C-alpha positions as a printed Julia matrix, in Angstrom:
116×3 Matrix{Float64}:
 181.73  28.29   71.84
 181.82  28.78   75.61
 182.42  32.53   75.27
 179.47  32.82   72.88
 177.19  30.87   75.24
 178.26  32.98   78.23
 177.67  36.19   76.24
 174.15  35.1    75.3
 173.44  34.05   78.89
 174.73  37.3    80.38
 172.77  39.41   77.92
 169.48  37.54   78.14
 169.68  35.63   81.39
 167.8   35.97   84.63
 169.75  38.82   86.21
 169.54  41.02   83.13
 165.78  40.52   83.02
 164.93  41.3    86.61
 167.27  44.29   86.67
 165.74  45.58   83.42
 162.2   45.08   84.63
 162.86  46.69   87.99
 164.16  49.85   86.36
 161.74  49.99   83.41
 158.4   48.82   84.77
 158.06  50.58   88.09
 157.4   54.29   88.63
 160.26  56.25   90.12
 158.69  56.5    93.56
 158.37  52.69   93.79
 161.5   51.66   91.91
 163.86  51.24   94.88
 161.33  49.12   96.76
 160.68  47.0    93.67
 164.39  46.45   93.07
 164.95  45.58   96.72
 162.09  43.08   96.69
 163.26  41.45   93.47
 166.86  41.21   94.65
 165.63  39.7    97.93
 163.45  37.11   96.17
 166.18  36.16   93.71
 168.8   35.78   96.43
 166.48  33.72   98.65
 165.46  31.44   95.78
 169.12  31.05   94.78
 169.99  30.09   98.36
 167.22  27.49   98.46
 168.2   26.17   95.03
 171.83  25.79   96.14
 170.69  23.32   98.82
 169.48  20.95   96.08
 172.45  21.26   93.7
 174.75  18.8    95.52
 171.99  16.18   95.73
 171.1   16.53   92.05
 174.74  16.35   90.96
 175.57  13.35   93.15
 172.51  11.37   92.03
 172.16  12.39   88.38
 175.53  13.84   87.36
 176.77  17.1    85.95
 175.12  16.6    82.55
 171.66  16.51   84.12
 172.47  19.57   86.21
 173.72  21.43   83.13
 170.47  20.51   81.36
 168.38  21.97   84.19
 170.39  25.19   84.12
 170.13  25.39   80.33
 166.34  25.03   80.51
 166.15  27.78   83.17
 168.31  30.19   81.17
 166.41  29.48   77.94
 163.06  30.02   79.66
 164.34  33.28   81.14
 165.59  34.45   77.75
 162.25  33.67   76.07
 160.26  35.39   78.84
 162.54  38.43   78.6
 162.31  38.66   74.83
 158.54  38.26   74.75
 157.48  40.35   77.75
 160.17  43.03   78.19
 158.95  46.52   77.29
 160.31  48.11   74.13
 161.48  51.51   75.33
 164.12  52.29   72.73
 163.86  55.8    71.3
 161.13  56.87   73.73
 161.26  59.63   76.28
 160.65  58.9    79.96
 157.3   60.7    79.71
 156.21  58.5    76.79
 157.21  55.34   78.66
 155.37  56.41   81.79
 152.23  57.26   79.83
 152.29  53.89   78.02
 152.82  51.92   81.22
 150.73  53.9    83.7
 148.31  56.01   81.67
 147.81  59.74   81.38
 148.86  62.11   84.17
 146.44  62.38   87.06
 146.2   66.17   87.45
 144.9   68.54   84.78
 148.16  70.45   84.32
 149.71  67.91   81.95
 152.36  67.0    84.49
 152.46  63.72   86.33
 151.89  63.99   90.05
 155.08  63.19   91.88
 156.12  63.1    95.45
 158.46  65.75   96.76
 161.35  64.32   98.72
 162.88  66.69  101.23
């Protein structure tokens, strides 16, 4: 039972969602910044949350703490299932057009930045 619960959590939990969204939802030229910002926010919020864990466990017990974590993981799974983009079987060009619209120049190619 534990292995099944961990497998569901790892496949649909918070980290899988923000890593998926960072790589799927942001254009290539902004992807590294988006991933860095999301990793920063997640790590900061996890650090702040960890300050409250000992207080919650000492006053309410491990069952209450497990309930809070279960609610967070379930909410994350539902948000991921409902709002994650469906990109299976699509080319990168199709995904970019669906998320960001048609290319900006008249040549049919998306304008990109040249990195030297």
